[in-house]
C-alpha positions in Angstrom: 22.5 23.2 -29.7 26.1 24.9 -30.5 27.1 24.1 -34.4 29.8 22.4 -32.9 27.5 19.8 -31.5 25.4 19.4 -34.9 28.8 18.6 -37.3 30.1 15.7 -33.8 26.9 14.3 -34.2 26.6 14.8 -37.8 30.8 13.0 -38.3 29.5 10.0 -36.3 27.2 9.0 -39.3 29.9 10.5 -42.4 33.7 10.4 -40.7 35.4 11.0 -43.2 33.3 13.9 -44.5 35.5 16.2 -45.8 33.7 19.7 -45.6 32.2 18.2 -41.6 35.8 17.2 -41.1 36.7 21.0 -42.1 34.0 23.0 -40.1 34.7 20.9 -37.9 38.2 21.8 -37.3 37.1 25.9 -38.2 35.0 25.0 -35.5 37.3 24.3 -33.3 40.1 26.9 -33.9 36.9 29.2 -33.6 36.1 28.6 -29.7 40.2 28.7 -29.5 41.2 24.4 -29.3 44.0 25.3 -31.2 45.0 21.0 -30.8 41.5 20.3 -31.8 41.2 22.2 -34.6 45.2 21.0 -35.8 44.3 17.7 -35.7 41.7 17.3 -37.1 42.9 19.6 -40.4 45.9 16.3 -40.4 43.9 14.5 -40.0 41.3 15.9 -43.4 44.4 16.3 -45.8 46.3 12.9 -44.6 43.6 11.9 -45.7 42.8 13.9 -48.9 44.9 16.0 -49.2 43.3 17.3 -52.6 40.7 19.1 -50.0 43.1 22.8 -51.0 41.2 24.7 -48.8 42.4 23.2 -45.7 46.4 23.6 -46.0 46.1 27.4 -45.3 44.5 27.0 -42.1 46.2 24.1 -41.2 49.4 26.3 -41.8 48.0 29.2 -39.4 47.3 27.3 -37.1 50.3 25.3 -36.6 52.1 29.8 -36.7 50.1 30.2 -33.7 51.4 27.6 -31.8 54.9 28.5 -32.8 54.9 25.6 -35.2 57.1 27.7 -37.7 58.6 24.9 -39.5 56.0 22.8 -39.6 53.9 25.5 -41.1 56.2 25.9 -43.7 56.3 22.9 -44.8 52.5 22.2 -44.1 52.1 25.2 -46.8 54.6 24.6 -49.1 52.4 20.6 -49.2 49.6 23.0 -50.0 50.5 24.9 -52.7 51.8 21.0 -54.4 47.9 19.8 -53.8 47.1 23.7 -55.2 49.0 24.3 -58.4 48.4 20.5 -58.9 44.4 21.1 -58.9 44.7 23.8 -61.0 44.0 26.5 -58.5 45.5 29.3 -58.6 43.3 31.9 -56.1 44.6 29.0 -53.2 48.2 29.0 -54.4 48.2 32.7 -54.4 46.9 32.9 -51.1 49.2 30.0 -50.2 52.2 32.0 -51.1 51.9 35.0 -49.6 50.8 33.2 -46.5 54.9 30.7 -46.6 56.5 34.0 -48.1 55.0 36.1 -44.8 55.9 32.7 -43.0 60.1 32.7 -44.1 60.4 36.0 -43.3 59.3 36.0 -39.5 
């Protein structure tokens, strides 16, 4: 069974599990389903805004979808969440991606 199918099964039992949602979104992106990946990351972050690792991935997908203004907004939200969490590493990654995005 494919990894994504296993994750889907687990999500039936734990539909709001942040780790599973993040994994599902990454697997969706890997197979080229950017819309499902985007929607899953958004669902995750709207319900669990402190899951800071997902902001970068969501914003990067939005950039791939040529939704630059939305990507910038999510980078900003991510930087705020990372700062609030005291996660300097994630903040710096988001800041670098943000700077690159606004320079496009």
